[in-house]
C-alpha positions in Angstrom: -0.1 0.0 0.1 1.4 3.6 -0.7 -0.5 6.4 0.6 -0.1 10.1 0.2 -1.2 13.0 2.4 -0.5 16.3 4.0 1.8 15.7 7.1 0.0 18.5 8.9 -3.2 16.8 8.4 -2.1 13.6 9.2 -0.6 14.7 12.5 -3.8 16.7 13.6 -5.7 13.4 12.7 -3.2 11.1 15.0 -3.8 13.6 17.9 -7.1 13.6 17.6 -7.6 9.7 18.0 -5.1 9.5 20.2 -7.3 10.9 22.9 -9.2 7.5 22.6 -5.9 5.3 23.3 -5.8 3.4 26.2 -2.8 4.5 28.5 -2.6 1.1 30.2 -4.9 -1.8 29.5 -4.5 -5.5 29.9 -5.3 -5.8 25.7 -1.6 -4.3 24.1 -3.9 -3.6 21.1 -5.6 -0.7 22.6 -2.7 1.4 22.7 -2.5 1.2 18.9 -4.2 3.6 16.3 -5.8 2.0 13.4 -4.7 3.2 9.8 -7.2 2.0 7.3 -6.8 3.2 3.6 -9.7 3.7 1.6 -10.2 4.9 -2.1 -9.5 8.9 -1.3 -9.0 9.3 2.1 -6.9 7.2 5.3 -9.3 6.3 8.2 -7.6 6.6 11.6 -9.3 4.8 14.6 -8.6 4.3 18.4 -10.8 2.9 21.0 -10.5 2.3 24.9 -13.6 0.1 24.7 -15.6 3.0 26.4 -14.9 5.7 24.1 -14.1 5.5 20.5 -12.6 8.0 17.7 -12.2 8.1 14.1 -11.0 10.6 11.5 -10.7 10.6 7.8 -7.4 12.3 6.5 -7.8 12.9 2.7 -5.1 11.1 0.8 -4.0 9.7 -2.2 -4.0 5.9 -2.1 -2.0 3.7 -4.7 -1.7 0.1 -4.6 -4.6 -0.4 -2.7 -4.1 -3.7 -1.0 -6.8 -5.6 1.3 -6.2 -4.9 4.6 -5.3 -2.3 7.5 -2.5 -2.1 10.0 -2.0 -0.5 13.6 0.7 1.4 14.9 1.3 2.0 18.7 0.1 5.7 19.4 3.1 7.2 20.5 5.5 5.9 17.7 2.8 6.9 15.0 2.7 10.6 16.5 6.6 10.8 16.7 7.1 9.3 13.4 4.7 11.4 11.1 5.3 14.7 13.4 
């Protein structure tokens, strides 16, 4: 998958959904952000099982392969900052 989007919009989107990431949980996946590419946007989502947040970031998606990825919240924010 190859996704191209505005870095500022991606950073703002990650900051928004990161509010729903669980800091301490017995389920490590709850510390991650879901990155789900669509045809014209990248969907960012996170949950702590009580609160869920989702944000669409406009993007050009090339080589759309089936599947989503997750990234640890802090790593994603640091890498895309």
